[in-house]
N, CA, C and O atoms as a GROMACS GRO file, in nm:
protein
  480
    1MET      N    1   4.497   1.180  -4.908
    1MET     CA    2   4.538   1.291  -4.828
    1MET      C    3   4.413   1.374  -4.795
    1MET      O    4   4.339   1.416  -4.884
    2LYS      N    5   4.392   1.396  -4.666
    2LYS     CA    6   4.271   1.467  -4.622
    2LYS      C    7   4.289   1.617  -4.615
    2LYS      O    8   4.200   1.693  -4.653
    3SER      N    9   4.404   1.662  -4.566
    3SER     CA   10   4.431   1.805  -4.550
    3SER      C   11   4.578   1.824  -4.518
    3SER      O   12   4.652   1.728  -4.501
    4TYR      N   13   4.618   1.949  -4.508
    4TYR     CA   14   4.752   1.978  -4.460
    4TYR      C   15   4.758   1.953  -4.310
    4TYR      O   16   4.657   1.968  -4.241
    5ASP      N   17   4.874   1.916  -4.260
    5ASP     CA   18   4.893   1.908  -4.116
    5ASP      C   19   4.981   2.023  -4.071
    5ASP      O   20   4.931   2.119  -4.013
    6ASN      N   21   5.110   2.016  -4.097
    6ASN     CA   22   5.202   2.121  -4.054
    6ASN      C   23   5.308   2.144  -4.160
    6ASN      O   24   5.328   2.062  -4.250
    7PHE      N   25   5.374   2.257  -4.148
    7PHE     CA   26   5.486   2.294  -4.234
    7PHE      C   27   5.608   2.308  -4.145
    7PHE      O   28   5.604   2.382  -4.047
    8PHE      N   29   5.716   2.239  -4.176
    8PHE     CA   30   5.837   2.240  -4.094
    8PHE      C   31   5.948   2.317  -4.165
    8PHE      O   32   5.971   2.299  -4.284
    9LEU      N   33   6.016   2.403  -4.089
    9LEU     CA   34   6.128   2.479  -4.142
    9LEU      C   35   6.244   2.472  -4.045
    9LEU      O   36   6.224   2.473  -3.923
   10GLY      N   37   6.365   2.465  -4.096
   10GLY     CA   38   6.484   2.465  -4.012
   10GLY      C   39   6.533   2.607  -3.988
   10GLY      O   40   6.526   2.692  -4.077
   11VAL      N   41   6.584   2.632  -3.868
   11VAL     CA   42   6.639   2.764  -3.834
   11VAL      C   43   6.771   2.745  -3.762
   11VAL      O   44   6.794   2.643  -3.697
   12ASP      N   45   6.858   2.845  -3.774
   12ASP     CA   46   6.989   2.839  -3.708
   12ASP      C   47   6.983   2.877  -3.561
   12ASP      O   48   7.063   2.828  -3.481
   13ASN      N   49   6.888   2.964  -3.525
   13ASN     CA   50   6.876   3.010  -3.387
   13ASN      C   51   6.728   3.019  -3.353
   13ASN      O   52   6.657   3.105  -3.405
   14LEU      N   53   6.682   2.931  -3.266
   14LEU     CA   54   6.539   2.920  -3.236
   14LEU      C   55   6.485   3.047  -3.170
   14LEU      O   56   6.374   3.090  -3.202
   15GLU      N   57   6.562   3.107  -3.080
   15GLU     CA   58   6.514   3.228  -3.012
   15GLU      C   59   6.500   3.345  -3.109
   15GLU      O   60   6.402   3.418  -3.104
   16GLU      N   61   6.599   3.362  -3.196
   16GLU     CA   62   6.591   3.469  -3.297
   16GLU      C   63   6.475   3.444  -3.392
   16GLU      O   64   6.402   3.536  -3.428
   17ALA      N   65   6.458   3.318  -3.431
   17ALA     CA   66   6.348   3.283  -3.522
   17ALA      C   67   6.214   3.309  -3.456
   17ALA      O   68   6.123   3.361  -3.520
   18GLN      N   69   6.201   3.272  -3.328
   18GLN     CA   70   6.075   3.296  -3.257
   18GLN      C   71   6.044   3.445  -3.254
   18GLN      O   72   5.929   3.486  -3.276
   19GLU      N   73   6.144   3.526  -3.228
   19GLU     CA   74   6.122   3.670  -3.225
   19GLU      C   75   6.077   3.721  -3.362
   19GLU      O   76   5.984   3.803  -3.370
   20PHE      N   77   6.140   3.674  -3.469
   20PHE     CA   78   6.102   3.716  -3.603
   20PHE      C   79   5.957   3.678  -3.634
   20PHE      O   80   5.879   3.763  -3.677
   21TYR      N   81   5.921   3.552  -3.612
   21TYR     CA   82   5.787   3.505  -3.647
   21TYR      C   83   5.679   3.571  -3.561
   21TYR      O   84   5.569   3.597  -3.609
   22GLU      N   85   5.711   3.599  -3.434
   22GLU     CA   86   5.614   3.665  -3.347
   22GLU      C   87   5.608   3.816  -3.370
   22GLU      O   88   5.502   3.872  -3.395
   23LYS      N   89   5.724   3.881  -3.361
   23LYS     CA   90   5.727   4.027  -3.359
   23LYS      C   91   5.722   4.089  -3.499
   23LYS      O   92   5.657   4.192  -3.518
   24ILE      N   93   5.790   4.030  -3.595
   24ILE     CA   94   5.793   4.086  -3.730
   24ILE      C   95   5.674   4.040  -3.812
   24ILE      O   96   5.603   4.122  -3.872
   25LEU      N   97   5.651   3.908  -3.816
   25LEU     CA   98   5.539   3.855  -3.895
   25LEU      C   99   5.406   3.864  -3.821
   25LEU      O  100   5.300   3.860  -3.884
   26GLY      N  101   5.410   3.875  -3.689
   26GLY     CA  102   5.287   3.889  -3.611
   26GLY      C  103   5.210   3.759  -3.594
   26GLY      O  104   5.089   3.762  -3.572
   27LEU      N  105   5.278   3.644  -3.605
   27LEU     CA  106   5.209   3.516  -3.587
   27LEU      C  107   5.197   3.483  -3.439
   27LEU      O  108   5.282   3.520  -3.358
   28GLU      N  109   5.091   3.413  -3.405
   28GLU     CA  110   5.064   3.373  -3.266
   28GLU      C  111   5.134   3.242  -3.234
   28GLU      O  112   5.128   3.146  -3.310
   29LEU      N  113   5.202   3.240  -3.119
   29LEU     CA  114   5.269   3.118  -3.073
   29LEU      C  115   5.164   3.010  -3.046
   29LEU      O  116   5.068   3.034  -2.974
   30LYS      N  117   5.183   2.893  -3.105
   30LYS     CA  118   5.092   2.780  -3.083
   30LYS      C  119   5.145   2.691  -2.972
   30LYS      O  120   5.072   2.654  -2.880
   31PHE      N  121   5.275   2.655  -2.979
   31PHE     CA  122   5.340   2.581  -2.872
   31PHE      C  123   5.490   2.596  -2.883
   31PHE      O  124   5.543   2.630  -2.988
   32LYS      N  125   5.557   2.569  -2.773
   32LYS     CA  126   5.702   2.569  -2.771
   32LYS      C  127   5.748   2.446  -2.694
   32LYS      O  128   5.713   2.428  -2.578
   33PHE      N  129   5.827   2.363  -2.761
   33PHE     CA  130   5.886   2.245  -2.699
   33PHE      C  131   6.036   2.269  -2.689
   33PHE      O  132   6.112   2.225  -2.776
   34SER      N  133   6.078   2.338  -2.585
   34SER     CA  134   6.220   2.370  -2.568
   34SER      C  135   6.305   2.244  -2.566
   34SER      O  136   6.414   2.242  -2.623
   35GLU      N  137   6.255   2.139  -2.500
   35GLU     CA  138   6.332   2.014  -2.488
   35GLU      C  139   6.352   1.945  -2.623
   35GLU      O  140   6.442   1.863  -2.638
   36LYS      N  141   6.267   1.979  -2.721
   36LYS     CA  142   6.278   1.921  -2.855
   36LYS      C  143   6.332   2.023  -2.956
   36LYS      O  144   6.340   1.994  -3.076
   37SER      N  145   6.367   2.141  -2.907
   37SER     CA  146   6.418   2.250  -2.994
   37SER      C  147   6.322   2.280  -3.108
   37SER      O  148   6.361   2.289  -3.225
   38MET      N  149   6.192   2.296  -3.071
   38MET     CA  150   6.088   2.324  -3.169
   38MET      C  151   5.994   2.431  -3.114
   38MET      O  152   5.967   2.437  -2.994
   39VAL      N  153   5.944   2.514  -3.204
   39VAL     CA  154   5.844   2.614  -3.170
   39VAL      C  155   5.746   2.622  -3.287
   39VAL      O  156   5.787   2.612  -3.403
   40ALA      N  157   5.617   2.640  -3.257
   40ALA     CA  158   5.515   2.639  -3.361
   40ALA      C  159   5.432   2.766  -3.355
   40ALA      O  160   5.411   2.825  -3.248
   41PHE      N  161   5.385   2.808  -3.472
   41PHE     CA  162   5.304   2.928  -3.484
   41PHE      C  163   5.178   2.902  -3.561
   41PHE      O  164   5.178   2.829  -3.660
   42ASN      N  165   5.069   2.962  -3.514
   42ASN     CA  166   4.942   2.959  -3.586
   42ASN      C  167   4.950   3.057  -3.702
   42ASN      O  168   5.017   3.160  -3.695
   43VAL      N  169   4.879   3.024  -3.808
   43VAL     CA  170   4.862   3.116  -3.920
   43VAL      C  171   4.712   3.140  -3.930
   43VAL      O  172   4.638   3.057  -3.984
   44GLY      N  173   4.667   3.252  -3.878
   44GLY     CA  174   4.524   3.281  -3.876
   44GLY      C  175   4.449   3.177  -3.797
   44GLY      O  176   4.494   3.132  -3.691
   45ASP      N  177   4.333   3.138  -3.848
   45ASP     CA  178   4.249   3.039  -3.781
   45ASP      C  179   4.273   2.897  -3.831
   45ASP      O  180   4.200   2.805  -3.794
   46GLU      N  181   4.375   2.879  -3.914
   46GLU     CA  182   4.405   2.747  -3.970
   46GLU      C  183   4.462   2.654  -3.864
   46GLU      O  184   4.537   2.698  -3.776
   47GLU      N  185   4.428   2.526  -3.872
   47GLU     CA  186   4.485   2.428  -3.780
   47GLU      C  187   4.632   2.399  -3.809
   47GLU      O  188   4.711   2.389  -3.716
   48PRO      N  189   4.671   2.385  -3.938
   48PRO     CA  190   4.813   2.360  -3.965
   48PRO      C  191   4.900   2.474  -3.912
   48PRO      O  192   4.863   2.592  -3.920
   49ALA      N  193   5.014   2.438  -3.860
   49ALA     CA  194   5.106   2.537  -3.803
   49ALA      C  195   5.236   2.538  -3.883
   49ALA      O  196   5.266   2.445  -3.957
   50ILE      N  197   5.310   2.645  -3.864
   50ILE     CA  198   5.449   2.649  -3.908
   50ILE      C  199   5.531   2.609  -3.788
   50ILE      O  200   5.528   2.676  -3.685
   51ILE      N  201   5.606   2.501  -3.800
   51ILE     CA  202   5.688   2.452  -3.690
   51ILE      C  203   5.834   2.473  -3.726
   51ILE      O  204   5.882   2.422  -3.828
   52LEU      N  205   5.905   2.546  -3.641
   52LEU     CA  206   6.046   2.573  -3.661
   52LEU      C  207   6.127   2.473  -3.580
   52LEU      O  208   6.098   2.449  -3.463
   53LYS      N  209   6.229   2.415  -3.644
   53LYS     CA  210   6.317   2.318  -3.577
   53LYS      C  211   6.460   2.370  -3.584
   53LYS      O  212   6.507   2.411  -3.691
   54GLU      N  213   6.528   2.368  -3.472
   54GLU     CA  214   6.666   2.416  -3.468
   54GLU      C  215   6.758   2.317  -3.540
   54GLU      O  216   6.761   2.198  -3.507
   55LYS      N  217   6.833   2.369  -3.638
   55LYS     CA  218   6.918   2.285  -3.723
   55LYS      C  219   7.029   2.213  -3.645
   55LYS      O  220   7.070   2.103  -3.683
   56SER      N  221   7.077   2.274  -3.537
   56SER     CA  222   7.185   2.210  -3.462
   56SER      C  223   7.139   2.082  -3.394
   56SER      O  224   7.221   1.995  -3.364
   57VAL      N  225   7.010   2.069  -3.368
   57VAL     CA  226   6.953   1.950  -3.306
   57VAL      C  227   6.894   1.856  -3.412
   57VAL      O  228   6.914   1.735  -3.406
   58HIS      N  229   6.822   1.913  -3.506
   58HIS     CA  230   6.756   1.836  -3.612
   58HIS      C  231   6.842   1.847  -3.738
   58HIS      O  232   6.813   1.925  -3.829
   59LYS      N  233   6.948   1.769  -3.740
   59LYS     CA  234   7.053   1.780  -3.841
   59LYS      C  235   7.004   1.761  -3.984
   59LYS      O  236   7.059   1.822  -4.076
   60ASP      N  237   6.901   1.680  -4.005
   60ASP     CA  238   6.856   1.652  -4.142
   60ASP      C  239   6.732   1.732  -4.182
   60ASP      O  240   6.665   1.698  -4.279
   61ILE      N  241   6.701   1.838  -4.108
   61ILE     CA  242   6.580   1.916  -4.137
   61ILE      C  243   6.586   1.978  -4.277
   61ILE      O  244   6.688   2.034  -4.318
   62LYS      N  245   6.476   1.966  -4.347
   62LYS     CA  246   6.454   2.031  -4.475
   62LYS      C  247   6.314   2.089  -4.467
   62LYS      O  248   6.232   2.041  -4.389
   63PRO      N  249   6.284   2.192  -4.544
   63PRO     CA  250   6.144   2.237  -4.548
   63PRO      C  251   6.055   2.117  -4.581
   63PRO      O  252   6.080   2.045  -4.678
   64THR      N  253   5.951   2.097  -4.501
   64THR     CA  254   5.869   1.976  -4.510
   64THR      C  255   5.722   2.010  -4.496
   64THR      O  256   5.685   2.094  -4.414
   65ILE      N  257   5.639   1.946  -4.575
   65ILE     CA  258   5.494   1.958  -4.563
   65ILE      C  259   5.440   1.822  -4.521
   65ILE      O  260   5.472   1.720  -4.583
   66TRP      N  261   5.359   1.820  -4.416
   66TRP     CA  262   5.291   1.697  -4.374
   66TRP      C  263   5.145   1.705  -4.414
   66TRP      O  264   5.084   1.812  -4.411
   67PHE      N  265   5.089   1.590  -4.451
   67PHE     CA  266   4.948   1.577  -4.484
   67PHE      C  267   4.881   1.483  -4.383
   67PHE      O  268   4.945   1.392  -4.330
   68VAL      N  269   4.755   1.507  -4.358
   68VAL     CA  270   4.677   1.422  -4.268
   68VAL      C  271   4.618   1.307  -4.348
   68VAL      O  272   4.562   1.328  -4.456
   69VAL      N  273   4.629   1.186  -4.294
   69VAL     CA  274   4.567   1.067  -4.352
   69VAL      C  275   4.492   0.994  -4.240
   69VAL      O  276   4.511   1.023  -4.122
   70GLU      N  277   4.407   0.902  -4.279
   70GLU     CA  278   4.331   0.825  -4.178
   70GLU      C  279   4.422   0.736  -4.095
   70GLU      O  280   4.410   0.731  -3.972
   71ASP      N  281   4.514   0.665  -4.162
   71ASP     CA  282   4.599   0.566  -4.095
   71ASP      C  283   4.734   0.563  -4.165
   71ASP      O  284   4.744   0.523  -4.281
   72VAL      N  285   4.837   0.605  -4.094
   72VAL     CA  286   4.972   0.613  -4.153
   72VAL      C  287   5.017   0.478  -4.207
   72VAL      O  288   5.072   0.471  -4.317
   73HIS      N  289   4.996   0.372  -4.132
   73HIS     CA  290   5.044   0.240  -4.176
   73HIS      C  291   4.977   0.196  -4.307
   73HIS      O  292   5.044   0.145  -4.397
   74LYS      N  293   4.847   0.216  -4.317
   74LYS     CA  294   4.776   0.178  -4.440
   74LYS      C  295   4.820   0.264  -4.558
   74LYS      O  296   4.838   0.214  -4.669
   75GLU      N  297   4.838   0.394  -4.533
   75GLU     CA  298   4.881   0.484  -4.640
   75GLU      C  299   5.024   0.451  -4.684
   75GLU      O  300   5.058   0.463  -4.802
   76CYS      N  301   5.108   0.411  -4.589
   76CYS     CA  302   5.245   0.369  -4.623
   76CYS      C  303   5.243   0.252  -4.721
   76CYS      O  304   5.319   0.249  -4.818
   77GLU      N  305   5.157   0.156  -4.694
   77GLU     CA  306   5.147   0.040  -4.783
   77GLU      C  307   5.108   0.083  -4.924
   77GLU      O  308   5.167   0.038  -5.022
   78LYS      N  309   5.007   0.171  -4.933
   78LYS     CA  310   4.961   0.218  -5.064
   78LYS      C  311   5.073   0.292  -5.137
   78LYS      O  312   5.096   0.268  -5.256
   79LEU      N  313   5.141   0.382  -5.066
   79LEU     CA  314   5.246   0.461  -5.129
   79LEU      C  315   5.367   0.374  -5.166
   79LEU      O  316   5.428   0.393  -5.272
   80ALA      N  317   5.401   0.279  -5.081
   80ALA     CA  318   5.513   0.188  -5.110
   80ALA      C  319   5.483   0.107  -5.236
   80ALA      O  320   5.572   0.083  -5.318
   81ASP      N  321   5.358   0.064  -5.252
   81ASP     CA  322   5.318  -0.010  -5.372
   81ASP      C  323   5.334   0.074  -5.498
   81ASP      O  324   5.347   0.021  -5.608
   82LYS      N  325   5.332   0.206  -5.481
   82LYS     CA  326   5.349   0.299  -5.594
   82LYS      C  327   5.493   0.346  -5.609
   82LYS      O  328   5.521   0.435  -5.689
   83GLY      N  329   5.584   0.287  -5.530
   83GLY     CA  330   5.725   0.317  -5.546
   83GLY      C  331   5.784   0.419  -5.451
   83GLY      O  332   5.901   0.457  -5.466
   84VAL      N  333   5.706   0.465  -5.354
   84VAL     CA  334   5.758   0.563  -5.258
   84VAL      C  335   5.851   0.493  -5.160
   84VAL      O  336   5.819   0.386  -5.108
   85THR      N  337   5.966   0.554  -5.134
   85THR     CA  338   6.062   0.505  -5.035
   85THR      C  339   6.059   0.600  -4.916
   85THR      O  340   6.076   0.721  -4.932
   86PHE      N  341   6.039   0.546  -4.798
   86PHE     CA  342   6.029   0.627  -4.677
   86PHE      C  343   6.166   0.647  -4.614
   86PHE      O  344   6.253   0.561  -4.624
   87LEU      N  345   6.184   0.762  -4.549
   87LEU     CA  346   6.312   0.796  -4.486
   87LEU      C  347   6.335   0.716  -4.359
   87LEU      O  348   6.450   0.691  -4.321
   88THR      N  349   6.226   0.675  -4.293
   88THR     CA  350   6.233   0.595  -4.170
   88THR      C  351   6.109   0.506  -4.168
   88THR      O  352   6.024   0.511  -4.257
   89GLU      N  353   6.102   0.426  -4.066
   89GLU     CA  354   5.977   0.355  -4.036
   89GLU      C  355   5.880   0.458  -3.976
   89GLU      O  356   5.925   0.561  -3.925
   90PRO      N  357   5.748   0.433  -3.981
   90PRO     CA  358   5.656   0.524  -3.913
   90PRO      C  359   5.695   0.538  -3.765
   90PRO      O  360   5.737   0.442  -3.701
   91PHE      N  361   5.679   0.661  -3.714
   91PHE     CA  362   5.717   0.688  -3.575
   91PHE      C  363   5.602   0.755  -3.502
   91PHE      O  364   5.516   0.819  -3.562
   92SER      N  365   5.605   0.739  -3.372
   92SER     CA  366   5.501   0.792  -3.285
   92SER      C  367   5.526   0.940  -3.256
   92SER      O  368   5.639   0.981  -3.229
   93ILE      N  369   5.419   1.019  -3.263
   93ILE     CA  370   5.422   1.159  -3.220
   93ILE      C  371   5.309   1.178  -3.120
   93ILE      O  372   5.236   1.084  -3.091
   94MET      N  373   5.294   1.298  -3.066
   94MET     CA  374   5.196   1.319  -2.961
   94MET      C  375   5.053   1.288  -3.004
   94MET      O  376   4.973   1.244  -2.921
   95THR      N  377   5.018   1.310  -3.131
   95THR     CA  378   4.881   1.294  -3.176
   95THR      C  379   4.853   1.164  -3.251
   95THR      O  380   4.738   1.131  -3.276
   96GLY      N  381   4.958   1.090  -3.286
   96GLY     CA  382   4.938   0.967  -3.362
   96GLY      C  383   5.068   0.914  -3.416
   96GLY      O  384   5.167   0.902  -3.343
   97MET      N  385   5.068   0.882  -3.545
   97MET     CA  386   5.186   0.829  -3.613
   97MET      C  387   5.223   0.921  -3.727
   97MET      O  388   5.139   0.996  -3.777
   98ALA      N  389   5.350   0.915  -3.769
   98ALA     CA  390   5.396   0.997  -3.880
   98ALA      C  391   5.511   0.926  -3.951
   98ALA      O  392   5.573   0.835  -3.895
   99VAL      N  393   5.537   0.967  -4.074
   99VAL     CA  394   5.652   0.918  -4.150
   99VAL      C  395   5.679   1.019  -4.261
   99VAL      O  396   5.588   1.087  -4.309
  100GLU      N  397   5.806   1.028  -4.301
  100GLU     CA  398   5.844   1.122  -4.405
  100GLU      C  399   5.907   1.051  -4.524
  100GLU      O  400   5.959   0.940  -4.512
  101PHE      N  401   5.901   1.118  -4.639
  101PHE     CA  402   5.958   1.068  -4.763
  101PHE      C  403   5.989   1.188  -4.851
  101PHE      O  404   5.954   1.301  -4.816
  102GLU      N  405   6.054   1.165  -4.964
  102GLU     CA  406   6.081   1.274  -5.056
  102GLU      C  407   6.019   1.244  -5.191
  102GLU      O  408   6.010   1.129  -5.234
  103ASP      N  409   5.976   1.351  -5.257
  103ASP     CA  410   5.924   1.334  -5.393
  103ASP      C  411   6.044   1.316  -5.487
  103ASP      O  412   6.158   1.328  -5.443
  104PRO      N  413   6.021   1.287  -5.614
  104PRO     CA  414   6.133   1.263  -5.706
  104PRO      C  415   6.226   1.383  -5.725
  104PRO      O  416   6.332   1.369  -5.786
  105PHE      N  417   6.188   1.499  -5.672
  105PHE     CA  418   6.267   1.621  -5.690
  105PHE      C  419   6.340   1.663  -5.563
  105PHE      O  420   6.402   1.769  -5.559
  106GLY      N  421   6.332   1.578  -5.457
  106GLY     CA  422   6.402   1.606  -5.333
  106GLY      C  423   6.323   1.688  -5.232
  106GLY      O  424   6.377   1.724  -5.127
  107ASN      N  425   6.198   1.718  -5.261
  107ASN     CA  426   6.114   1.790  -5.165
  107ASN      C  427   6.067   1.694  -5.057
  107ASN      O  428   6.022   1.584  -5.088
  108ARG      N  429   6.077   1.735  -4.933
  108ARG     CA  430   6.037   1.648  -4.822
  108ARG      C  431   5.889   1.663  -4.792
  108ARG      O  432   5.837   1.774  -4.780
  109LEU      N  433   5.822   1.548  -4.781
  109LEU     CA  434   5.680   1.540  -4.748
  109LEU      C  435   5.662   1.441  -4.635
  109LEU      O  436   5.752   1.362  -4.607
  110GLY      N  437   5.549   1.446  -4.570
  110GLY     CA  438   5.520   1.350  -4.466
  110GLY      C  439   5.371   1.327  -4.455
  110GLY      O  440   5.290   1.405  -4.505
  111ILE      N  441   5.337   1.218  -4.390
  111ILE     CA  442   5.197   1.190  -4.359
  111ILE      C  443   5.185   1.164  -4.210
  111ILE      O  444   5.277   1.113  -4.147
  112THR      N  445   5.071   1.200  -4.157
  112THR     CA  446   5.045   1.180  -4.014
  112THR      C  447   4.898   1.147  -3.995
  112THR      O  448   4.813   1.182  -4.077
  113ASP      N  449   4.870   1.080  -3.886
  113ASP     CA  450   4.731   1.055  -3.850
  113ASP      C  451   4.708   1.107  -3.709
  113ASP      O  452   4.802   1.144  -3.638
  114TYR      N  453   4.583   1.110  -3.670
  114TYR     CA  454   4.546   1.159  -3.537
  114TYR      C  455   4.487   1.046  -3.454
  114TYR      O  456   4.390   1.066  -3.381
  115THR      N  457   4.546   0.928  -3.464
  115THR     CA  458   4.490   0.812  -3.397
  115THR      C  459   4.497   0.821  -3.245
  115THR      O  460   4.413   0.762  -3.178
  116LYS      N  461   4.592   0.891  -3.190
  116LYS     CA  462   4.603   0.899  -3.043
  116LYS      C  463   4.496   0.986  -2.980
  116LYS      O  464   4.461   0.964  -2.865
  117GLN      N  465   4.444   1.083  -3.051
  117GLN     CA  466   4.345   1.172  -2.992
  117GLN      C  467   4.213   1.101  -2.965
  117GLN      O  468   4.131   1.149  -2.887
  118PHE      N  469   4.193   0.985  -3.030
  118PHE     CA  470   4.068   0.912  -3.012
  118PHE      C  471   4.081   0.800  -2.908
  118PHE      O  472   3.984   0.732  -2.877
  119GLN      N  473   4.202   0.782  -2.856
  119GLN     CA  474   4.224   0.678  -2.756
  119GLN      C  475   4.195   0.733  -2.618
  119GLN      O  476   4.223   0.850  -2.590
  120LYS      N  477   4.141   0.652  -2.534
  120LYS     CA  478   4.113   0.693  -2.395
  120LYS      C  479   4.215   0.633  -2.302
  120LYS      O  480   4.209   0.656  -2.181
   0.00000   0.00000   0.00000
């Protein structure tokens, strides 16, 4: 694991949540994907964002931490060899690949890579 990527949280109302995170907490909007029912906020100068997902669209959302790895597929093999069970197959996102799993205590984690940013 190289670093944190993003932190995902579920919300009941995306517009109310956006107002809270912007106006009450004072966080800067990083991006808003209305079509995906997601909004992200910067925390200071850190690259990792807090990404809010609307629960009515993302039915299985749980608080989730993603970590950056060099290659999701290779890391999946290593983790699977150590007994990790993934919730899905690796999937494509805008910046690369990602996959999620849970620790033995039910906490949701994920890994992602940035392989797409290096493609021309």
